[in-house]
Every structure is written in structure tokens, then in C-alpha cells.
py3Dmol code that shows the C-alpha trace and the ligand (Angstrom):
import py3Dmol

protein = """\
ATOM      1  CA  MET A   1      -0.032   0.083   0.042  1.00  0.00           C
ATOM      2  CA  LYS A   2       1.277   3.505  -0.866  1.00  0.00           C
ATOM      3  CA  ILE A   3       1.573   5.764   1.814  1.00  0.00           C
ATOM      4  CA  SER A   4       2.941   9.302   2.221  1.00  0.00           C
ATOM      5  CA  GLN A   5       6.648   9.778   3.160  1.00  0.00           C
ATOM      6  CA  ARG A   6       5.639  11.319   6.307  1.00  0.00           C
ATOM      7  CA  LEU A   7       3.451   8.240   7.314  1.00  0.00           C
ATOM      8  CA  GLU A   8       6.496   6.121   6.204  1.00  0.00           C
ATOM      9  CA  LYS A   9       8.833   8.050   8.488  1.00  0.00           C
ATOM     10  CA  ILE A  10       6.711   7.764  11.402  1.00  0.00           C
ATOM     11  CA  ALA A  11       6.286   4.177  10.987  1.00  0.00           C
ATOM     12  CA  SER A  12      10.136   3.651  10.529  1.00  0.00           C
ATOM     13  CA  MET A  13      10.522   5.374  13.964  1.00  0.00           C
ATOM     14  CA  VAL A  14       8.383   2.481  15.423  1.00  0.00           C
ATOM     15  CA  GLN A  15      11.612   0.178  16.130  1.00  0.00           C
ATOM     16  CA  SER A  16      10.322  -1.887  19.077  1.00  0.00           C
ATOM     17  CA  ARG A  17       7.162  -4.291  19.329  1.00  0.00           C
ATOM     18  CA  TYR A  18       4.490  -3.333  21.334  1.00  0.00           C
ATOM     19  CA  ASP A  19       1.504  -4.898  23.008  1.00  0.00           C
ATOM     20  CA  HIS A  20      -0.398  -2.009  21.841  1.00  0.00           C
ATOM     21  CA  ILE A  21       0.001   0.775  19.328  1.00  0.00           C
ATOM     22  CA  TRP A  22      -2.966   3.372  19.367  1.00  0.00           C
ATOM     23  CA  ASP A  23      -3.025   5.418  15.858  1.00  0.00           C
ATOM     24  CA  CYS A  24      -4.932   8.372  17.051  1.00  0.00           C
ATOM     25  CA  CYS A  25      -6.553  10.626  14.653  1.00  0.00           C
ATOM     26  CA  CYS A  26      -6.338   8.061  12.253  1.00  0.00           C
ATOM     27  CA  ASP A  27      -8.345   9.204   9.533  1.00  0.00           C
ATOM     28  CA  HIS A  28      -8.023   6.666   6.427  1.00  0.00           C
ATOM     29  CA  GLY A  29      -6.032   4.305   8.824  1.00  0.00           C
ATOM     30  CA  LEU A  30      -3.045   4.017   6.358  1.00  0.00           C
ATOM     31  CA  LEU A  31      -0.658   4.485   9.304  1.00  0.00           C
ATOM     32  CA  GLY A  32      -2.106   1.746  11.445  1.00  0.00           C
ATOM     33  CA  ALA A  33      -2.276  -0.637   8.318  1.00  0.00           C
ATOM     34  CA  LYS A  34       1.120  -0.047   7.543  1.00  0.00           C
ATOM     35  CA  LEU A  35       1.997  -0.908  11.364  1.00  0.00           C
ATOM     36  CA  LEU A  36      -0.114  -4.156  10.993  1.00  0.00           C
ATOM     37  CA  ASP A  37       2.113  -4.977   7.892  1.00  0.00           C
ATOM     38  CA  ASN A  38       5.165  -4.581   9.751  1.00  0.00           C
ATOM     39  CA  ASN A  39       3.727  -6.435  12.814  1.00  0.00           C
ATOM     40  CA  SER A  40       4.671  -3.795  15.065  1.00  0.00           C
ATOM     41  CA  ALA A  41       2.075  -4.696  17.939  1.00  0.00           C
ATOM     42  CA  ASP A  42       0.053  -7.408  19.198  1.00  0.00           C
ATOM     43  CA  THR A  43      -3.197  -5.046  18.687  1.00  0.00           C
ATOM     44  CA  VAL A  44      -3.140  -1.887  16.556  1.00  0.00           C
ATOM     45  CA  HIS A  45      -6.022   0.462  17.527  1.00  0.00           C
ATOM     46  CA  PHE A  46      -7.541   2.853  15.038  1.00  0.00           C
ATOM     47  CA  VAL A  47      -9.029   5.901  16.718  1.00  0.00           C
ATOM     48  CA  ASP A  48     -10.925   8.764  15.135  1.00  0.00           C
ATOM     49  CA  VAL A  49     -13.960  10.775  16.229  1.00  0.00           C
ATOM     50  CA  VAL A  50     -15.650  10.490  12.767  1.00  0.00           C
ATOM     51  CA  PRO A  51     -18.129   7.666  12.537  1.00  0.00           C
ATOM     52  CA  GLU A  52     -18.353   7.628   8.901  1.00  0.00           C
ATOM     53  CA  LEU A  53     -14.512   7.368   8.563  1.00  0.00           C
ATOM     54  CA  MET A  54     -14.363   4.598  11.276  1.00  0.00           C
ATOM     55  CA  GLN A  55     -16.976   2.506   9.231  1.00  0.00           C
ATOM     56  CA  GLN A  56     -14.869   2.738   6.110  1.00  0.00           C
ATOM     57  CA  VAL A  57     -11.700   1.797   8.187  1.00  0.00           C
ATOM     58  CA  SER A  58     -13.391  -1.128   9.786  1.00  0.00           C
ATOM     59  CA  THR A  59     -14.733  -2.584   6.292  1.00  0.00           C
ATOM     60  CA  LYS A  60     -11.193  -2.259   4.981  1.00  0.00           C
ATOM     61  CA  LEU A  61      -9.526  -4.021   7.750  1.00  0.00           C
ATOM     62  CA  GLU A  62     -12.170  -6.789   7.888  1.00  0.00           C
ATOM     63  CA  ARG A  63     -11.476  -7.299   4.180  1.00  0.00           C
ATOM     64  CA  PHE A  64      -7.479  -7.007   4.069  1.00  0.00           C
ATOM     65  CA  TYR A  65      -6.530  -7.786   7.517  1.00  0.00           C
ATOM     66  CA  PRO A  66      -9.223 -10.750   8.599  1.00  0.00           C
ATOM     67  CA  SER A  67      -8.870 -12.558  12.112  1.00  0.00           C
ATOM     68  CA  PRO A  68      -7.089 -15.738  11.537  1.00  0.00           C
ATOM     69  CA  ILE A  69      -9.320 -18.622  12.257  1.00  0.00           C
ATOM     70  CA  GLY A  70      -9.109 -19.570  15.890  1.00  0.00           C
ATOM     71  CA  GLY A  71      -6.609 -16.594  16.359  1.00  0.00           C
ATOM     72  CA  ALA A  72      -6.908 -13.139  17.990  1.00  0.00           C
ATOM     73  CA  LYS A  73      -7.919 -10.209  16.220  1.00  0.00           C
ATOM     74  CA  ARG A  74      -4.833  -7.885  15.458  1.00  0.00           C
ATOM     75  CA  TRP A  75      -6.737  -4.621  15.320  1.00  0.00           C
ATOM     76  CA  GLN A  76      -9.591  -2.690  16.843  1.00  0.00           C
ATOM     77  CA  VAL A  77     -11.509   0.127  15.929  1.00  0.00           C
ATOM     78  CA  HIS A  78     -12.677   3.022  18.176  1.00  0.00           C
ATOM     79  CA  CYS A  79     -14.826   5.793  17.011  1.00  0.00           C
ATOM     80  CA  ILE A  80     -14.272   8.087  20.228  1.00  0.00           C
ATOM     81  CA  ASP A  81     -12.297  11.405  21.151  1.00  0.00           C
ATOM     82  CA  VAL A  82      -8.696  10.479  21.626  1.00  0.00           C
ATOM     83  CA  ALA A  83      -8.882  12.201  24.974  1.00  0.00           C
ATOM     84  CA  GLN A  84     -10.899   9.477  26.163  1.00  0.00           C
ATOM     85  CA  LEU A  85      -8.507   6.844  24.958  1.00  0.00           C
ATOM     86  CA  PRO A  86      -9.308   3.331  26.578  1.00  0.00           C
ATOM     87  CA  LEU A  87      -5.603   2.450  27.264  1.00  0.00           C
ATOM     88  CA  ALA A  88      -4.774  -1.322  28.320  1.00  0.00           C
ATOM     89  CA  ASN A  89      -3.628  -1.952  31.923  1.00  0.00           C
ATOM     90  CA  LYS A  90      -0.333  -0.294  32.717  1.00  0.00           C
ATOM     91  CA  GLU A  91       1.670  -3.544  32.412  1.00  0.00           C
ATOM     92  CA  GLN A  92       1.286  -3.692  28.659  1.00  0.00           C
ATOM     93  CA  THR A  93       3.692  -1.905  26.503  1.00  0.00           C
ATOM     94  CA  GLN A  94       1.958   1.058  24.711  1.00  0.00           C
ATOM     95  CA  LEU A  95       2.741   3.424  22.062  1.00  0.00           C
ATOM     96  CA  VAL A  96       0.430   6.167  21.258  1.00  0.00           C
ATOM     97  CA  ILE A  97       0.721   8.092  17.922  1.00  0.00           C
ATOM     98  CA  ILE A  98      -0.767  11.602  16.939  1.00  0.00           C
ATOM     99  CA  ALA A  99       0.132  13.011  13.785  1.00  0.00           C
ATOM    100  CA  GLY A 100      -1.598  15.262  11.304  1.00  0.00           C
ATOM    101  CA  VAL A 101      -3.357  17.722  13.637  1.00  0.00           C
ATOM    102  CA  GLY A 102      -2.447  21.017  14.951  1.00  0.00           C
ATOM    103  CA  GLY A 103       0.104  21.558  17.924  1.00  0.00           C
ATOM    104  CA  GLU A 104      -2.710  22.964  20.306  1.00  0.00           C
ATOM    105  CA  LEU A 105      -5.044  19.924  19.904  1.00  0.00           C
ATOM    106  CA  LEU A 106      -2.203  17.418  20.024  1.00  0.00           C
ATOM    107  CA  VAL A 107      -1.033  18.850  23.315  1.00  0.00           C
ATOM    108  CA  GLU A 108      -4.581  18.911  24.713  1.00  0.00           C
ATOM    109  CA  LEU A 109      -4.741  15.209  23.822  1.00  0.00           C
ATOM    110  CA  VAL A 110      -1.480  14.233  25.402  1.00  0.00           C
ATOM    111  CA  GLN A 111      -2.299  16.174  28.302  1.00  0.00           C
ATOM    112  CA  ALA A 112      -5.590  14.582  28.763  1.00  0.00           C
ATOM    113  CA  ILE A 113      -4.230  10.922  28.108  1.00  0.00           C
ATOM    114  CA  LEU A 114      -1.612  11.439  30.895  1.00  0.00           C
ATOM    115  CA  ALA A 115      -4.090  12.822  33.243  1.00  0.00           C
ATOM    116  CA  ARG A 116      -6.361   9.847  32.976  1.00  0.00           C
ATOM    117  CA  ASN A 117      -3.350   7.388  33.198  1.00  0.00           C
ATOM    118  CA  PRO A 118      -0.912   8.693  35.538  1.00  0.00           C
ATOM    119  CA  GLN A 119       0.542   5.496  36.452  1.00  0.00           C
ATOM    120  CA  HIS A 120       1.137   4.213  32.827  1.00  0.00           C
ATOM    121  CA  THR A 121       4.447   3.981  31.302  1.00  0.00           C
ATOM    122  CA  LEU A 122       3.802   5.266  27.763  1.00  0.00           C
ATOM    123  CA  GLU A 123       5.650   6.190  24.728  1.00  0.00           C
ATOM    124  CA  PHE A 124       4.184   8.827  22.123  1.00  0.00           C
ATOM    125  CA  ILE A 125       5.237   9.583  18.533  1.00  0.00           C
ATOM    126  CA  LEU A 126       4.177  12.923  17.613  1.00  0.00           C
ATOM    127  CA  CYS A 127       3.996  14.739  14.469  1.00  0.00           C
ATOM    128  CA  PRO A 128       1.732  17.992  14.515  1.00  0.00           C
ATOM    129  CA  VAL A 129       1.212  20.129  11.450  1.00  0.00           C
ATOM    130  CA  HIS A 130       1.991  23.489  13.287  1.00  0.00           C
ATOM    131  CA  HIS A 131       3.315  25.127  16.435  1.00  0.00           C
ATOM    132  CA  ILE A 132       6.198  22.612  17.128  1.00  0.00           C
ATOM    133  CA  PHE A 133       8.051  25.287  19.386  1.00  0.00           C
ATOM    134  CA  GLU A 134       4.753  25.321  21.677  1.00  0.00           C
ATOM    135  CA  VAL A 135       4.293  21.531  21.524  1.00  0.00           C
ATOM    136  CA  ARG A 136       8.103  20.925  22.519  1.00  0.00           C
ATOM    137  CA  LYS A 137       7.677  23.195  25.386  1.00  0.00           C
ATOM    138  CA  ALA A 138       4.266  21.641  26.711  1.00  0.00           C
ATOM    139  CA  LEU A 139       5.785  18.113  26.403  1.00  0.00           C
ATOM    140  CA  ALA A 140       8.892  19.421  28.532  1.00  0.00           C
ATOM    141  CA  THR A 141       6.465  20.752  30.979  1.00  0.00           C
ATOM    142  CA  LEU A 142       4.824  17.242  31.111  1.00  0.00           C
ATOM    143  CA  GLN A 143       7.905  15.723  31.875  1.00  0.00           C
ATOM    144  CA  LEU A 144       7.996  13.711  28.913  1.00  0.00           C
ATOM    145  CA  GLY A 145      11.665  12.879  27.780  1.00  0.00           C
ATOM    146  CA  LEU A 146      13.052  12.427  24.450  1.00  0.00           C
ATOM    147  CA  ILE A 147      13.524   9.045  22.627  1.00  0.00           C
ATOM    148  CA  ASP A 148      14.417  10.172  19.060  1.00  0.00           C
ATOM    149  CA  GLU A 149      13.428  13.071  16.815  1.00  0.00           C
ATOM    150  CA  HIS A 150      13.494  13.738  12.931  1.00  0.00           C
ATOM    151  CA  LEU A 151      12.959  16.504  10.761  1.00  0.00           C
ATOM    152  CA  MET A 152      11.342  15.796   7.050  1.00  0.00           C
ATOM    153  CA  GLU A 153      10.085  17.567   4.375  1.00  0.00           C
ATOM    154  CA  GLU A 154       6.821  16.555   1.990  1.00  0.00           C
ATOM    155  CA  ASN A 155       4.938  18.537  -0.554  1.00  0.00           C
ATOM    156  CA  GLN A 156       7.084  21.741   0.431  1.00  0.00           C
ATOM    157  CA  ARG A 157       6.056  21.571   4.324  1.00  0.00           C
ATOM    158  CA  PHE A 158       8.534  20.610   6.971  1.00  0.00           C
ATOM    159  CA  TYR A 159       7.447  18.185   9.796  1.00  0.00           C
ATOM    160  CA  GLU A 160       9.199  17.347  12.987  1.00  0.00           C
ATOM    161  CA  VAL A 161       8.596  13.962  14.303  1.00  0.00           C
ATOM    162  CA  LEU A 162       9.147  13.469  17.969  1.00  0.00           C
ATOM    163  CA  HIS A 163       9.396  10.090  20.048  1.00  0.00           C
ATOM    164  CA  VAL A 164       8.959  10.725  23.646  1.00  0.00           C
ATOM    165  CA  SER A 165       8.162   8.848  26.647  1.00  0.00           C
ATOM    166  CA  THR A 166       7.232   9.074  30.338  1.00  0.00           C
ATOM    167  CA  GLN A 167      10.563   7.130  31.034  1.00  0.00           C
ATOM    168  CA  SER A 168      13.209   8.828  29.209  1.00  0.00           C
ATOM    169  CA  GLN A 169      15.305  11.347  31.153  1.00  0.00           C
ATOM    170  CA  LEU A 170      16.669  13.020  28.142  1.00  0.00           C
ATOM    171  CA  PRO A 171      15.321  16.503  27.988  1.00  0.00           C
ATOM    172  CA  ILE A 172      13.402  17.748  25.135  1.00  0.00           C
ATOM    173  CA  ALA A 173      14.972  20.596  23.726  1.00  0.00           C
ATOM    174  CA  LEU A 174      12.868  23.543  22.663  1.00  0.00           C
ATOM    175  CA  VAL A 175      14.320  24.094  19.244  1.00  0.00           C
ATOM    176  CA  GLY A 176      15.233  20.322  18.752  1.00  0.00           C
ATOM    177  CA  GLU A 177      18.814  19.047  19.210  1.00  0.00           C
ATOM    178  CA  GLN A 178      19.452  15.317  17.740  1.00  0.00           C
ATOM    179  CA  MET A 179      17.338  15.873  14.465  1.00  0.00           C
ATOM    180  CA  TRP A 180      19.437  18.752  13.307  1.00  0.00           C
ATOM    181  CA  ASP A 181      22.523  18.115  10.624  1.00  0.00           C
ATOM    182  CA  ILE A 182      23.252  21.705   9.536  1.00  0.00           C
ATOM    183  CA  THR A 183      25.278  20.150   6.634  1.00  0.00           C
ATOM    184  CA  ARG A 184      21.964  19.268   4.895  1.00  0.00           C
ATOM    185  CA  SER A 185      19.706  21.558   2.609  1.00  0.00           C
ATOM    186  CA  ILE A 186      16.623  20.567   4.418  1.00  0.00           C
ATOM    187  CA  ASP A 187      18.016  21.750   7.773  1.00  0.00           C
ATOM    188  CA  LEU A 188      19.232  24.822   6.326  1.00  0.00           C
ATOM    189  CA  ARG A 189      16.000  25.881   4.441  1.00  0.00           C
ATOM    190  CA  TYR A 190      13.926  24.785   7.530  1.00  0.00           C
ATOM    191  CA  LEU A 191      15.932  26.930   9.904  1.00  0.00           C
ATOM    192  CA  GLN A 192      15.778  29.722   7.607  1.00  0.00           C
ATOM    193  CA  LYS A 193      11.837  29.525   7.174  1.00  0.00           C
ATOM    194  CA  THR A 194      11.355  29.158  10.851  1.00  0.00           C
ATOM    195  CA  LEU A 195      13.586  32.110  11.716  1.00  0.00           C
ATOM    196  CA  ASP A 196      11.675  34.313   8.955  1.00  0.00           C
ATOM    197  CA  HIS A 197       8.344  33.086  10.778  1.00  0.00           C
ATOM    198  CA  TYR A 198       9.582  34.299  14.036  1.00  0.00           C
ATOM    199  CA  GLN A 199      11.024  37.523  12.836  1.00  0.00           C
ATOM    200  CA  ARG A 200       8.005  38.586  11.259  1.00  0.00           C
ATOM    201  CA  ILE A 201       6.197  37.969  14.536  1.00  0.00           C
ATOM    202  CA  GLN A 202       8.693  40.023  16.053  1.00  0.00           C
ATOM    203  CA  VAL A 203       8.236  42.989  13.535  1.00  0.00           C
ATOM    204  CA  GLY A 204       4.327  42.658  14.401  1.00  0.00           C
ATOM    205  CA  LEU A 205       4.728  42.962  17.909  1.00  0.00           C
ATOM    206  CA  LEU A 206       6.971  45.861  17.877  1.00  0.00           C
ATOM    207  CA  GLN A 207       4.568  47.858  15.751  1.00  0.00           C
ATOM    208  CA  LYS A 208       1.914  47.204  18.276  1.00  0.00           C
ATOM    209  CA  PRO A 209       0.889  50.471  20.394  1.00  0.00           C
ATOM    210  CA  ASN A 210       0.626  48.412  23.325  1.00  0.00           C
ATOM    211  CA  GLN A 211       3.742  46.486  23.922  1.00  0.00           C
ATOM    212  CA  ASP A 212       3.569  42.955  25.668  1.00  0.00           C
ATOM    213  CA  GLU A 213       7.002  42.840  27.220  1.00  0.00           C
ATOM    214  CA  ASP A 214       6.861  39.152  27.928  1.00  0.00           C
ATOM    215  CA  LYS A 215       5.767  38.332  24.406  1.00  0.00           C
ATOM    216  CA  ASN A 216       8.616  40.253  22.811  1.00  0.00           C
ATOM    217  CA  ILE A 217      11.037  38.758  25.423  1.00  0.00           C
ATOM    218  CA  GLU A 218       9.710  35.410  24.424  1.00  0.00           C
ATOM    219  CA  ILE A 219       9.924  35.753  20.752  1.00  0.00           C
ATOM    220  CA  THR A 220      13.436  37.174  21.098  1.00  0.00           C
ATOM    221  CA  GLN A 221      14.505  34.132  23.157  1.00  0.00           C
ATOM    222  CA  ILE A 222      12.999  31.812  20.441  1.00  0.00           C
ATOM    223  CA  ILE A 223      15.054  33.591  17.749  1.00  0.00           C
ATOM    224  CA  ASN A 224      18.140  33.413  19.631  1.00  0.00           C
ATOM    225  CA  ALA A 225      17.702  29.814  20.163  1.00  0.00           C
ATOM    226  CA  TYR A 226      17.198  29.175  16.447  1.00  0.00           C
ATOM    227  CA  LYS A 227      20.108  31.602  15.482  1.00  0.00           C
ATOM    228  CA  ALA A 228      22.447  29.359  17.784  1.00  0.00           C
ATOM    229  CA  LEU A 229      21.918  26.623  15.219  1.00  0.00           C
ATOM    230  CA  GLN A 230      22.927  28.345  12.269  1.00  0.00           C
ATOM    231  CA  PRO A 231      26.056  27.012  10.827  1.00  0.00           C
ATOM    232  CA  GLN A 232      28.185  29.911  11.659  1.00  0.00           C
ATOM    233  CA  ASN A 233      27.205  29.673  15.412  1.00  0.00           C
ATOM    234  CA  CYS A 234      27.053  25.723  15.424  1.00  0.00           C
ATOM    235  CA  ASN A 235      29.795  23.097  16.171  1.00  0.00           C
ATOM    236  CA  ASN A 236      27.458  20.375  14.763  1.00  0.00           C
ATOM    237  CA  THR A 237      29.839  18.291  12.410  1.00  0.00           C
ATOM    238  CA  ARG A 238      27.397  15.157  12.183  1.00  0.00           C
TER     239      ARG A 238
END
"""
ligand_1 = """\
27
SAM
C -5.633 15.157 8.889
S -6.238 13.746 9.653
C -4.708 13.193 10.016
C -4.528 11.728 9.524
C -3.350 11.080 9.999
N -3.262 10.874 11.224
C -2.299 11.586 9.070
O -1.441 12.106 9.843
O -2.321 11.620 7.956
C -6.906 14.514 11.246
C -7.942 13.412 11.691
O -8.111 13.751 13.408
C -9.262 13.519 13.633
N -9.360 14.217 15.046
C -9.539 15.540 15.269
N -9.807 15.629 16.477
C -9.897 14.559 17.255
C -10.184 13.873 18.367
N -10.332 14.687 19.614
N -10.231 12.617 18.578
C -10.282 11.652 17.542
N -9.935 12.120 16.441
C -9.794 13.483 16.154
C -10.265 13.855 12.551
O -11.475 13.392 12.344
C -9.332 13.734 11.399
O -9.772 12.448 10.700
"""
view = py3Dmol.view(width=600, height=400)
view.addModel(protein, "pdb")
view.setStyle({"model": 0}, {"cartoon": {"style": "trace"}})
view.addModel(ligand_1, "xyz")
view.setStyle({"model": 1}, {"stick": {}})
view.zoomTo()
view.show()
């Protein structure tokens, strides 16, 4: 089955086998299907809030991934809000994937899952469509630690994919760390685009009659953090 490079990248970051993988906000279910093909979990859960979509996903799964006679079903479909995710018990290994939604919603969903399951050991793979700085900041506040991070580009859009967990002690850097290889063209273009974005916000803020000092300081800090990654300021020789 043909899936996007972004979903391929996410699937390639699933390197262990889990008891359960939750493909949240799954829409068409293509990522979960790829994870079934890869045999990445005992059970792959397809979760989305739109009933018609989930009906279509169920029909396709019944057809292409039928349960073996006498064997356990390898997938489940849940038409629910991801905030209400019915996780398995805490002894089971579980990976929650949320991709293709805005950063604000993604953070709300991660917060809700953690709040409902405070004793669980969980891993997340997260790929928001916007607001990655705010996502990183929120994940660090939620005391999640980094496992892995990647930068990728598809259809002229850049995506950061974060693999984080409740167990990792590695801090989540606000502008990313491991993912950068500043010798690559993609990194240079993404860095410049991100800097341009925040510099435009800074100009807008400075033109406002009533200055929000805290916001000005925050934006300046973000810009400085990204500027520190520029080749002339960076010892990154990977
Ligand atoms: C653009 S699709 C993303 C599909 C896929 N994850 C990807 O990355 O290509 C976003 C999906 O999120 C679903 N969604 C949005 N909010 C949700 C929520 N709170 N709970 C469950 N699904 C949600 C929408 O119904 C939609 O199908």
C-alpha cells in the first residue's frame, strides 16, 4: 500500500514491538495498516472521532486483515475522542501516535491521556502540523523525555517527528537537538523558514501600540535559540 513519506517516516520510527499501538486521529487508517504490515504490535488500535470514517476503516480492515481462524484479532477500531483513549492496563507496553493535527489540539490530547493514566508507562510518537515550539515546550512541562526526533519535508512542508516517553530522562530541547544536521539542505531551509516566521512575528509585535513585554522577550529568546543553530554559530559536524 502506498503511503506518504511522512507516514513512512513515522512507521520507520517504530523500532520496538509493542503490546498495543494507538493510531490516534487515524482518518484513513493508512499508518495503522502499515504498522499491521510491519507486525509492530499485538494489537493496533485505529482511533478517530468521525463515525463514517471509522466505518470505512472497519470495512477495509475486515477485508484486508481478517482475523485468523481461531486466532486473536490484530486490530480494533474506536470511534471516540482521543482524549478518552481506553488504554490497556499499565503492565502492557503501549505506543500512542498522534499525527496530522495542529499543535494545540495535539498537546490537549497528550495532556488528557497522561492525566487519565498517571501510573502508565507510555511512549508517544507525535507529528503536529504547526506550532512545534509550543508543543516541545508543553511536552517538556509534562515531564516527557526524548527518545528520538527527526526532521522531514513533504510537498514543500516541513515536519518534526518526536518520539518521547514518560520514562526517558533526556530533556526535550525547545528548538530540537538530535534531529539537526546543519550540513543538509533541508535543515538549512527549515531553519531559515522558521527564523523568518518568528522575525515576522517580532516585527508585528514591535509595531503594536501597547507592547506585551513578556511576549517580546519570549519571541527574542526563540529567535536567539534558532540563530544559535545557524552554521556559523554551530559546532554540529554530524
Ligand atoms: C488530517 S487527519 C490526520 C490523519 C493521519 N493521522 C495523518 O497524519 O495523515 C486528522 C484527523 O483527526 C481527527 N480528529 C480530530 N480531533 C480528534 C479527536 N479529538 N479525537 C479523535 N479524532 C480526532 C479528524 O477526524 C481527522 O480524521
